[in-house]
PDB file of N, CA, C and O in Angstrom, chain B, residues numbered from 101:
ATOM      1  N   MET B 101       2.303   9.390   8.499  1.00  0.00           N
ATOM      2  CA  MET B 101       2.399  10.156   7.281  1.00  0.00           C
ATOM      3  C   MET B 101       2.033   9.248   6.109  1.00  0.00           C
ATOM      4  O   MET B 101       2.505   8.114   6.026  1.00  0.00           O
ATOM      5  N   ASN B 102       1.209   9.737   5.224  1.00  0.00           N
ATOM      6  CA  ASN B 102       0.811   8.984   4.042  1.00  0.00           C
ATOM      7  C   ASN B 102       1.973   8.959   3.058  1.00  0.00           C
ATOM      8  O   ASN B 102       2.474  10.010   2.660  1.00  0.00           O
ATOM      9  N   VAL B 103       2.404   7.755   2.662  1.00  0.00           N
ATOM     10  CA  VAL B 103       3.522   7.632   1.729  1.00  0.00           C
ATOM     11  C   VAL B 103       3.103   7.067   0.383  1.00  0.00           C
ATOM     12  O   VAL B 103       3.873   7.112  -0.577  1.00  0.00           O
ATOM     13  N   TYR B 104       1.888   6.534   0.306  1.00  0.00           N
ATOM     14  CA  TYR B 104       1.404   5.983  -0.959  1.00  0.00           C
ATOM     15  C   TYR B 104      -0.115   5.946  -0.919  1.00  0.00           C
ATOM     16  O   TYR B 104      -0.723   5.628   0.103  1.00  0.00           O
ATOM     17  N   GLN B 105      -0.717   6.281  -2.069  1.00  0.00           N
ATOM     18  CA  GLN B 105      -2.178   6.253  -2.168  1.00  0.00           C
ATOM     19  C   GLN B 105      -2.549   5.878  -3.598  1.00  0.00           C
ATOM     20  O   GLN B 105      -2.037   6.458  -4.556  1.00  0.00           O
ATOM     21  N   SER B 106      -3.430   4.920  -3.728  1.00  0.00           N
ATOM     22  CA  SER B 106      -3.982   4.562  -5.025  1.00  0.00           C
ATOM     23  C   SER B 106      -5.477   4.333  -4.844  1.00  0.00           C
ATOM     24  O   SER B 106      -6.026   4.564  -3.766  1.00  0.00           O
ATOM     25  N   ASP B 107      -6.125   3.879  -5.902  1.00  0.00           N
ATOM     26  CA  ASP B 107      -7.550   3.564  -5.790  1.00  0.00           C
ATOM     27  C   ASP B 107      -7.785   2.364  -4.867  1.00  0.00           C
ATOM     28  O   ASP B 107      -8.884   2.179  -4.345  1.00  0.00           O
ATOM     29  N   TYR B 108      -6.742   1.553  -4.674  1.00  0.00           N
ATOM     30  CA  TYR B 108      -6.884   0.301  -3.951  1.00  0.00           C
ATOM     31  C   TYR B 108      -6.237   0.262  -2.572  1.00  0.00           C
ATOM     32  O   TYR B 108      -6.697  -0.452  -1.681  1.00  0.00           O
ATOM     33  N   LEU B 109      -5.182   1.022  -2.407  1.00  0.00           N
ATOM     34  CA  LEU B 109      -4.356   0.872  -1.210  1.00  0.00           C
ATOM     35  C   LEU B 109      -3.853   2.223  -0.722  1.00  0.00           C
ATOM     36  O   LEU B 109      -3.499   3.101  -1.508  1.00  0.00           O
ATOM     37  N   GLN B 110      -3.834   2.360   0.586  1.00  0.00           N
ATOM     38  CA  GLN B 110      -3.206   3.518   1.232  1.00  0.00           C
ATOM     39  C   GLN B 110      -2.145   2.980   2.177  1.00  0.00           C
ATOM     40  O   GLN B 110      -2.405   2.068   2.962  1.00  0.00           O
ATOM     41  N   ILE B 111      -0.950   3.548   2.097  1.00  0.00           N
ATOM     42  CA  ILE B 111       0.140   3.148   2.980  1.00  0.00           C
ATOM     43  C   ILE B 111       0.554   4.360   3.801  1.00  0.00           C
ATOM     44  O   ILE B 111       0.879   5.416   3.257  1.00  0.00           O
ATOM     45  N   ASP B 112       0.538   4.192   5.115  1.00  0.00           N
ATOM     46  CA  ASP B 112       0.979   5.227   6.039  1.00  0.00           C
ATOM     47  C   ASP B 112       2.216   4.718   6.769  1.00  0.00           C
ATOM     48  O   ASP B 112       2.281   3.553   7.163  1.00  0.00           O
ATOM     49  N   ALA B 113       3.194   5.600   6.944  1.00  0.00           N
ATOM     50  CA  ALA B 113       4.426   5.246   7.647  1.00  0.00           C
ATOM     51  C   ALA B 113       4.487   5.977   8.977  1.00  0.00           C
ATOM     52  O   ALA B 113       4.158   7.159   9.075  1.00  0.00           O
ATOM     53  N   PHE B 114       4.913   5.251   9.987  1.00  0.00           N
ATOM     54  CA  PHE B 114       5.119   5.808  11.325  1.00  0.00           C
ATOM     55  C   PHE B 114       6.576   5.538  11.679  1.00  0.00           C
ATOM     56  O   PHE B 114       6.933   4.464  12.163  1.00  0.00           O
ATOM     57  N   ASP B 115       7.411   6.553  11.423  1.00  0.00           N
ATOM     58  CA  ASP B 115       8.862   6.383  11.537  1.00  0.00           C
ATOM     59  C   ASP B 115       9.314   5.990  12.939  1.00  0.00           C
ATOM     60  O   ASP B 115      10.147   5.096  13.089  1.00  0.00           O
ATOM     61  N   GLU B 116       8.782   6.640  13.957  1.00  0.00           N
ATOM     62  CA  GLU B 116       9.241   6.349  15.321  1.00  0.00           C
ATOM     63  C   GLU B 116       9.017   4.889  15.696  1.00  0.00           C
ATOM     64  O   GLU B 116       9.837   4.293  16.394  1.00  0.00           O
ATOM     65  N   GLN B 117       7.925   4.318  15.241  1.00  0.00           N
ATOM     66  CA  GLN B 117       7.613   2.920  15.551  1.00  0.00           C
ATOM     67  C   GLN B 117       8.151   1.962  14.484  1.00  0.00           C
ATOM     68  O   GLN B 117       8.053   0.744  14.626  1.00  0.00           O
ATOM     69  N   ARG B 118       8.721   2.529  13.414  1.00  0.00           N
ATOM     70  CA  ARG B 118       9.187   1.728  12.271  1.00  0.00           C
ATOM     71  C   ARG B 118       8.052   0.825  11.779  1.00  0.00           C
ATOM     72  O   ARG B 118       8.197  -0.392  11.665  1.00  0.00           O
ATOM     73  N   LEU B 119       6.927   1.467  11.496  1.00  0.00           N
ATOM     74  CA  LEU B 119       5.701   0.754  11.178  1.00  0.00           C
ATOM     75  C   LEU B 119       5.107   1.264   9.875  1.00  0.00           C
ATOM     76  O   LEU B 119       5.082   2.469   9.620  1.00  0.00           O
ATOM     77  N   LEU B 120       4.628   0.331   9.049  1.00  0.00           N
ATOM     78  CA  LEU B 120       3.831   0.667   7.876  1.00  0.00           C
ATOM     79  C   LEU B 120       2.423   0.148   8.124  1.00  0.00           C
ATOM     80  O   LEU B 120       2.235  -1.005   8.514  1.00  0.00           O
ATOM     81  N   GLU B 121       1.437   1.005   7.896  1.00  0.00           N
ATOM     82  CA  GLU B 121       0.042   0.604   8.052  1.00  0.00           C
ATOM     83  C   GLU B 121      -0.604   0.552   6.671  1.00  0.00           C
ATOM     84  O   GLU B 121      -0.588   1.541   5.938  1.00  0.00           O
ATOM     85  N   LEU B 122      -1.168  -0.589   6.317  1.00  0.00           N
ATOM     86  CA  LEU B 122      -1.838  -0.770   5.036  1.00  0.00           C
ATOM     87  C   LEU B 122      -3.335  -0.687   5.240  1.00  0.00           C
ATOM     88  O   LEU B 122      -3.890  -1.311   6.144  1.00  0.00           O
ATOM     89  N   THR B 123      -3.980   0.091   4.388  1.00  0.00           N
ATOM     90  CA  THR B 123      -5.430   0.161   4.403  1.00  0.00           C
ATOM     91  C   THR B 123      -5.906  -0.174   2.998  1.00  0.00           C
ATOM     92  O   THR B 123      -5.747   0.618   2.069  1.00  0.00           O
ATOM     93  N   TRP B 124      -6.490  -1.355   2.855  1.00  0.00           N
ATOM     94  CA  TRP B 124      -7.041  -1.761   1.570  1.00  0.00           C
ATOM     95  C   TRP B 124      -8.407  -1.101   1.430  1.00  0.00           C
ATOM     96  O   TRP B 124      -9.243  -1.187   2.329  1.00  0.00           O
ATOM     97  N   LEU B 125      -8.626  -0.449   0.306  1.00  0.00           N
ATOM     98  CA  LEU B 125      -9.810   0.360   0.079  1.00  0.00           C
ATOM     99  C   LEU B 125     -10.920  -0.438  -0.626  1.00  0.00           C
ATOM    100  O   LEU B 125     -10.640  -1.476  -1.227  1.00  0.00           O
ATOM    101  N   PRO B 126     -12.157   0.027  -0.560  1.00  0.00           N
ATOM    102  CA  PRO B 126     -13.291  -0.721  -1.119  1.00  0.00           C
ATOM    103  C   PRO B 126     -13.153  -1.088  -2.597  1.00  0.00           C
ATOM    104  O   PRO B 126     -13.719  -2.090  -3.033  1.00  0.00           O
ATOM    105  N   ALA B 127     -12.425  -0.308  -3.363  1.00  0.00           N
ATOM    106  CA  ALA B 127     -12.263  -0.597  -4.796  1.00  0.00           C
ATOM    107  C   ALA B 127     -11.552  -1.919  -5.062  1.00  0.00           C
ATOM    108  O   ALA B 127     -11.561  -2.407  -6.192  1.00  0.00           O
ATOM    109  N   THR B 128     -10.931  -2.508  -4.027  1.00  0.00           N
ATOM    110  CA  THR B 128     -10.243  -3.792  -4.229  1.00  0.00           C
ATOM    111  C   THR B 128     -11.209  -4.889  -4.678  1.00  0.00           C
ATOM    112  O   THR B 128     -10.782  -5.901  -5.234  1.00  0.00           O
ATOM    113  N   ALA B 129     -12.482  -4.696  -4.445  1.00  0.00           N
ATOM    114  CA  ALA B 129     -13.465  -5.698  -4.883  1.00  0.00           C
ATOM    115  C   ALA B 129     -13.445  -5.859  -6.397  1.00  0.00           C
ATOM    116  O   ALA B 129     -13.859  -6.898  -6.911  1.00  0.00           O
ATOM    117  N   ASP B 130     -12.971  -4.848  -7.117  1.00  0.00           N
ATOM    118  CA  ASP B 130     -12.971  -4.885  -8.579  1.00  0.00           C
ATOM    119  C   ASP B 130     -11.575  -4.962  -9.192  1.00  0.00           C
ATOM    120  O   ASP B 130     -11.439  -4.855 -10.410  1.00  0.00           O
ATOM    121  N   MET B 131     -10.548  -5.143  -8.385  1.00  0.00           N
ATOM    122  CA  MET B 131      -9.199  -5.125  -8.929  1.00  0.00           C
ATOM    123  C   MET B 131      -8.848  -6.437  -9.616  1.00  0.00           C
ATOM    124  O   MET B 131      -9.361  -7.500  -9.264  1.00  0.00           O
ATOM    125  N   THR B 132      -7.956  -6.337 -10.611  1.00  0.00           N
ATOM    126  CA  THR B 132      -7.480  -7.516 -11.327  1.00  0.00           C
ATOM    127  C   THR B 132      -6.280  -8.107 -10.587  1.00  0.00           C
ATOM    128  O   THR B 132      -5.732  -7.486  -9.677  1.00  0.00           O
ATOM    129  N   SER B 133      -5.890  -9.286 -10.979  1.00  0.00           N
ATOM    130  CA  SER B 133      -4.718  -9.904 -10.345  1.00  0.00           C
ATOM    131  C   SER B 133      -3.454  -9.105 -10.663  1.00  0.00           C
ATOM    132  O   SER B 133      -2.552  -9.031  -9.828  1.00  0.00           O
ATOM    133  N   GLU B 134      -3.373  -8.513 -11.841  1.00  0.00           N
ATOM    134  CA  GLU B 134      -2.218  -7.685 -12.194  1.00  0.00           C
ATOM    135  C   GLU B 134      -2.163  -6.433 -11.325  1.00  0.00           C
ATOM    136  O   GLU B 134      -1.084  -6.044 -10.877  1.00  0.00           O
ATOM    137  N   GLU B 135      -3.292  -5.806 -11.081  1.00  0.00           N
ATOM    138  CA  GLU B 135      -3.338  -4.636 -10.204  1.00  0.00           C
ATOM    139  C   GLU B 135      -2.959  -5.025  -8.777  1.00  0.00           C
ATOM    140  O   GLU B 135      -2.290  -4.261  -8.081  1.00  0.00           O
ATOM    141  N   TYR B 136      -3.381  -6.197  -8.346  1.00  0.00           N
ATOM    142  CA  TYR B 136      -3.029  -6.697  -7.013  1.00  0.00           C
ATOM    143  C   TYR B 136      -1.514  -6.854  -6.892  1.00  0.00           C
ATOM    144  O   TYR B 136      -0.921  -6.452  -5.891  1.00  0.00           O
ATOM    145  N   LYS B 137      -0.899  -7.435  -7.904  1.00  0.00           N
ATOM    146  CA  LYS B 137       0.554  -7.596  -7.908  1.00  0.00           C
ATOM    147  C   LYS B 137       1.255  -6.239  -7.874  1.00  0.00           C
ATOM    148  O   LYS B 137       2.224  -6.055  -7.138  1.00  0.00           O
ATOM    149  N   ASN B 138       0.764  -5.298  -8.666  1.00  0.00           N
ATOM    150  CA  ASN B 138       1.380  -3.968  -8.710  1.00  0.00           C
ATOM    151  C   ASN B 138       1.323  -3.267  -7.356  1.00  0.00           C
ATOM    152  O   ASN B 138       2.268  -2.578  -6.973  1.00  0.00           O
ATOM    153  N   GLU B 139       0.238  -3.436  -6.646  1.00  0.00           N
ATOM    154  CA  GLU B 139       0.129  -2.828  -5.314  1.00  0.00           C
ATOM    155  C   GLU B 139       1.166  -3.416  -4.364  1.00  0.00           C
ATOM    156  O   GLU B 139       1.729  -2.702  -3.534  1.00  0.00           O
ATOM    157  N   HIS B 140       1.414  -4.703  -4.483  1.00  0.00           N
ATOM    158  CA  HIS B 140       2.417  -5.328  -3.618  1.00  0.00           C
ATOM    159  C   HIS B 140       3.834  -4.888  -3.985  1.00  0.00           C
ATOM    160  O   HIS B 140       4.700  -4.805  -3.114  1.00  0.00           O
ATOM    161  N   VAL B 141       4.073  -4.609  -5.246  1.00  0.00           N
ATOM    162  CA  VAL B 141       5.373  -4.069  -5.656  1.00  0.00           C
ATOM    163  C   VAL B 141       5.596  -2.715  -4.987  1.00  0.00           C
ATOM    164  O   VAL B 141       6.688  -2.438  -4.492  1.00  0.00           O
ATOM    165  N   GLU B 142       4.566  -1.876  -4.972  1.00  0.00           N
ATOM    166  CA  GLU B 142       4.682  -0.577  -4.302  1.00  0.00           C
ATOM    167  C   GLU B 142       4.961  -0.763  -2.807  1.00  0.00           C
ATOM    168  O   GLU B 142       5.788  -0.055  -2.233  1.00  0.00           O
ATOM    169  N   LEU B 143       4.282  -1.698  -2.196  1.00  0.00           N
ATOM    170  CA  LEU B 143       4.519  -1.985  -0.780  1.00  0.00           C
ATOM    171  C   LEU B 143       5.972  -2.410  -0.539  1.00  0.00           C
ATOM    172  O   LEU B 143       6.614  -1.933   0.397  1.00  0.00           O
ATOM    173  N   LEU B 144       6.478  -3.294  -1.374  1.00  0.00           N
ATOM    174  CA  LEU B 144       7.853  -3.756  -1.206  1.00  0.00           C
ATOM    175  C   LEU B 144       8.859  -2.621  -1.347  1.00  0.00           C
ATOM    176  O   LEU B 144       9.877  -2.611  -0.655  1.00  0.00           O
ATOM    177  N   LYS B 145       8.592  -1.670  -2.226  1.00  0.00           N
ATOM    178  CA  LYS B 145       9.491  -0.515  -2.378  1.00  0.00           C
ATOM    179  C   LYS B 145       9.644   0.223  -1.048  1.00  0.00           C
ATOM    180  O   LYS B 145      10.755   0.582  -0.658  1.00  0.00           O
ATOM    181  N   PHE B 146       8.545   0.443  -0.365  1.00  0.00           N
ATOM    182  CA  PHE B 146       8.609   1.163   0.918  1.00  0.00           C
ATOM    183  C   PHE B 146       9.231   0.312   2.008  1.00  0.00           C
ATOM    184  O   PHE B 146       9.926   0.831   2.881  1.00  0.00           O
ATOM    185  N   MET B 147       8.990  -0.980   1.969  1.00  0.00           N
ATOM    186  CA  MET B 147       9.573  -1.856   2.990  1.00  0.00           C
ATOM    187  C   MET B 147      11.091  -1.921   2.844  1.00  0.00           C
ATOM    188  O   MET B 147      11.800  -2.055   3.842  1.00  0.00           O
ATOM    189  N   LEU B 148      11.590  -1.829   1.637  1.00  0.00           N
ATOM    190  CA  LEU B 148      13.028  -1.895   1.425  1.00  0.00           C
ATOM    191  C   LEU B 148      13.739  -0.578   1.750  1.00  0.00           C
ATOM    192  O   LEU B 148      14.952  -0.570   1.963  1.00  0.00           O
ATOM    193  N   ASP B 149      13.013   0.509   1.790  1.00  0.00           N
ATOM    194  CA  ASP B 149      13.605   1.820   2.116  1.00  0.00           C
ATOM    195  C   ASP B 149      13.789   1.973   3.561  1.00  0.00           C
ATOM    196  O   ASP B 149      14.274   3.009   4.015  1.00  0.00           O
TER     197      ASP B 149
END
């Protein structure tokens, strides 16, 4: 199930396997360091849940 989507990152959760799958999207070639940090903050939110 898709739990997060941005221009840079897609996060899918698979509850039965307790797995998060990250798919970094092509737009990451143009992302700033601040945008990179923000994407990781979103990832951490899901990991802590």
